N, C-alpha and C positions, 0 to 999 in steps of 0.2 A: 254744092260746096258751101259750107258756112263761111261767114265773114272772117272768123278767126283762122280757119284753115286756109282761106285765100291769102290772108296776111302772112301766114307762116310760109306758104309756098312762094309768095313773091319775095320774101326775105331770103329764102334758100336760093332762089334764082339770082338775086342781086349779089349775095355773098359768093356764089360760085363764079359769077362773072368777074367780080373784083379780084378773087384769088387767081383767076386765069389771065386777066388782062391788065392788072395794075402796073404802072411804069416801074415800080420798085422791083418787080419780078421779071422785068424785060419786056413788058407790053408797050405798045405804041401809045403815047399820051393822047394824041388826037382821037384815036379809035376808042380809047378808054372813056374820054369825056363824052363822045357821041353815044357810045353804048350805055353809059350811065344815064344820060338824058333820056334815051329811048326807054330804058327800064323804069326810070322814075315816071315817065309819061304813061306807062301801063299799070301803075300802081292803082289798086281799086279805089282808094280815096280820091285820087286826082282824076280818075275817069268820070266820076259823077260830079266833078266840079267843086267838091268841098275842099276847104283849106286845112292844112295840118295845124293842129293846136300845139304841137310840140315846140318848145322854145328853141331858137337856133343855138347850135353848139352843145345841145344836150346829148349825152352819150347813153345809148340804150344798154340795159343790162344784158348779159349773155343769155342765149336761149337755154331752156331747161335741158336740152339734149347736148349742150356744148361739152366736149370732153374735158375742157379745162376745169369744169366744176367737179370732176371725179377725183382730182388730185388732192391728197390730204394736206392740210395746212400744218406746217411744222414751225413751232416757235422755238427759237434758240435763246437760252438764257445768257445774258451778258454777265461775265464774272464780276466786273466792276461797272457800275452804272456810268454812263458817259459823263453825265453832269458832275458826278463826284470826282471823276478823273480830271476834268477840266478845272475844278476848284482846287484840287491838290496841286496840279501843275502851275496854276496861277500863284498859289501861295509859295511854292518852291522858287519860282522865278523872282518873286518879290524879296524873298529871304536872301537869295544869291545876289541880287542887285544891291540890297542893303549891305551885305558883307563886302562887296566890291567897292562901294562908295564910302563906307565909314572908315575913318582914320584908325590906324592900329595904335593902341596905347600900350606902352611897355613901362611898367612902374618898377 
């Protein structure tokens, strides 16, 4: 098995475990942590003693076979840009404030 295939298989096993045992889906938190540590200990890179070069907190991009990538991207056009609407609302508020505070002159 190639190194890339081993990585992909390990990732599949890890994701399947997380989907089945994560506390958010009703899994036991202690069992989840123990299983995660066990699976991370069997990772090919950690078995040979090498250290991961990935910075902490970095999110991996989805796998190429991820079904979320098959969904078309739909962009919706906003009839009035939000910034323009905010500017108009601010101008209207200032105009109404000026009308409320200015004295009325009747000649």
